[in-house]
N, C-alpha and C positions, 0 to 999 in steps of 0.2 A: 431524229430525236437529239435534243441538245444535252449538254453535260449535266445540267441541273435536273432534268427529267430522269436521266439515267441514275444519277446519285439518289434521287428520291425513291426510285423503284428498287435499287439494290438495298438501300437501308431498310425499306419496308419489309424486305424478305426476312430480316433478322428479328423484327418485332411482332410480326403476325404469325399466328399458329393455327393449324387446323385442329378443331376439337372433335374427336369422335363421340358420337352419341351412343353411349353404351348402357344397355339395360342391366338391371341388377342380376337378372337370371342368366345372362350370357356368360359362356365359359371363356377361358383364356384364349383358346384357338379362334373362336368366332370374333372376339373383340380385337384380336391382333389382325385378323383378316380385314376387318372394317378399317382399322387404322392404316393398314398397308395401302388400301385404295385411296384414302385421303392423302397419304404421304406421296403417292404417285402424282396426284394433282398438284401438290405443293412443289414437287420436283420439276414439273413442267414450267411452273412460274419462275422457279430459280434458274432454270436453263435459259429461259427467255431473257431474264435480267442479265445473266452472264454473257449471252450472245451480244446484247446491246453494248456491254462494256468492252468486249473484244473488238467489236466493229468500230469503236472510237479510233483505234489505230493511233492514239496519241499517248505516249508514255507518261507525259507530265500529268495529264488529266486522269489517267489510270492510277498513278501513284496517289493522287489526291482522293479519288473515290475509294480505293482500297484502304487507305489510311483511315478515313472516316468510318467505313464499313466495319473494319476489324475492331475498332474501339467500341462500336455499338454492339457488334456480335459477341465479343467477349464479356461485355457488361451483362448482356442477357444470359449468357452461359453461367456466369458467376451467380447471378440472382436466382436463376432456375435451379442450379445445383444446391444452393442453400435451402430453397423451398423443399426440394425432394428429400434431402438428407434430414431436414427438420421434421418431416412427416414420415420418415422411415419408409419411403417408397422404394421397393426393390425392382431393379431393372427387369429381372426375369419373372416377376410376379404379374398379376392382372393389372390392366390399365386402370388408373385411378378414376373414381367417379366424381370427385370434387372438381369444380371448374378451374380453380386456381392450380390444382395439381395437374390437371389435364394440360393446361397451358404450359406449365413448367416442363412436363414430360415431352410435349411436342417441340418446345423450344430447344431442348437438348438434342433431340434426334435430328431435327431439321437444320439447325444451325451448325451442328457438327458436320453433317453431310455437305452443306453449302460451303463451309470453310475448306473441306477437302477438295471441292470443285475448284475453288479459287487457288488453292495451294498448288494443285497439279497443273493448272493452266498459266498461272503467273508466279512460278516458284521464286524467281529472283526478287520480285517486289514483296512477296509474302515474307521471305526470309529476312529482308531488310528490316521489317518491323517485328516479326515473330521471334527471331533469334536473340533479341536483346531484352525480351520480356519473360522472365522465368515464371511469372504468374500465369501467363497465357499458355506456356508449355504444360504446366500442371493441370490447368483447366481442360485443355484438349486431350491430354492423356486420360483424364477422368471421363471425358465425354466419349472418347473412343471405346473405353472399357464398358461404359454404360450401354452404348449403342450395340456393341457386340453381344450383350446379354439379353437385349430386348427381343431378338428374333426378327426384327423388322428388316434387317439386311440379309437374312438367310436365303431369301429367294428373290428373283427378279433381276433387273439390270444393274442393281447397285451392290451386288454381292462382293465385288472386289474393291469398292471405293475405300472402305476403312483401312484395309491392308495396304493399298497403294499410298494413301495419305500418310500412314504411319511410317512407311519406308522413306517416302520423299522428305518428311520432316525430321528423320533421324530418330524417331521414337522407338522404332524397332530396327534391327540390323537389316540392311538390304540383302536380299537373296541374290545368288549369283546370276540368276536370269531376270532380275528386276529391270523393268523398263517403264518409264513414264509414258503412258499411251499418247500423250500430247507432245511428245518429243520426236522430231523427225530424224532422218538418217544423217543429216548434217550437224547434228547436235545442237540444233536451235529449236526454240519453242515456238509459240505463236508469233513471236517477234522475228519475222523471217526476212523482211526487206532490209537492205543496207541502210536506208534512211532511218528505219525504226531502230536498228541496232545502234546507230550513231546517237540517236536521240536518247536511247536508254543509257549509254555511257555518259553522255553529257549530264543527264539527270542524276546519275549516281555521283558524279563529281560535284555537282551543285549541292546535293544532299550532304555529302561529306564535309564540304566547306561550311554549310549551315550548322552541322553538328559541332564543328570546331568553334564557331562563333558562340554557340550556346554554352559550350564548356567554359569559354573565356569569360562570358558574362556571369557565370556562376562562381567566379573566383572571389577572393577575399575583398570585402568592401569596408570602407572606413565608416564607422558608425557616426551618426549625427550628434553634435553637441546639444546640450540643453537649449542654448540660445537659438539654434537652428530649428528646433522642434516647435 
C-alpha cells in the first residue's frame, strides 16, 4: 500500500462516523450498548489504518501523514464540540436522535480514541505538533472529559485508553507505575531500528531548521510604496 492510499485511509477515519439507529422507546442502557457495538467496528477500522501507517517504517512519511491527520482530526473535534454544546447534548445523557447530533457525538468519541492511539504509538511526532497548539490541548481535554462521561469506555478493551492518553500528553499527572504499553524495555517506541532512529533525528533537525526559516520570513517587511502598487 502506497503513502497516498494510507493517507486517504487515515484521514477518512476522522471524517466518517458510525450512526447508531436508536428508536424513541429505547432506554439509555440499550442505546449505549448499540453504540458500543458500532464503536468496536469503527475501532477495528482505525487499528487497520494505524497498522498501515506503522508498517511504512518511514519517519518522513509518517510525519507528513500525522501532520495532515491531526489538522483534520482537530477540525472535526472543534466543529463537533460546537454542535453538541449548541444543542446542549449531555455526555452522560441519552444518545441524540437527530442525525447531525449523532454524527457529532460519534466524531467526538471516535476521534478522541483514535488520537489516543496515535499519541501512544507515535509520541514524539504527536508532541512535535500538539505541544505548540494550545487550542488542540483544550479540545482534547474536553474530548477526554466528554468520553469519560459517556460510558462507552467503561467496558471492553478500551477502558484504559483515555487514562493512558491523558498521562502521556501531560493532561493528568503520571502515576508512579505509569508505562506506555507501546514502549519497550530499551526505552524505545515503535521506532526500534538504528536506521529508523537516525532517520527520526535527521527529520527532527530538518523540522527545526524549517521552523527557523519560517520565523525569519515572518520578520519585519518593508511596505510597498504607492508607485510600486
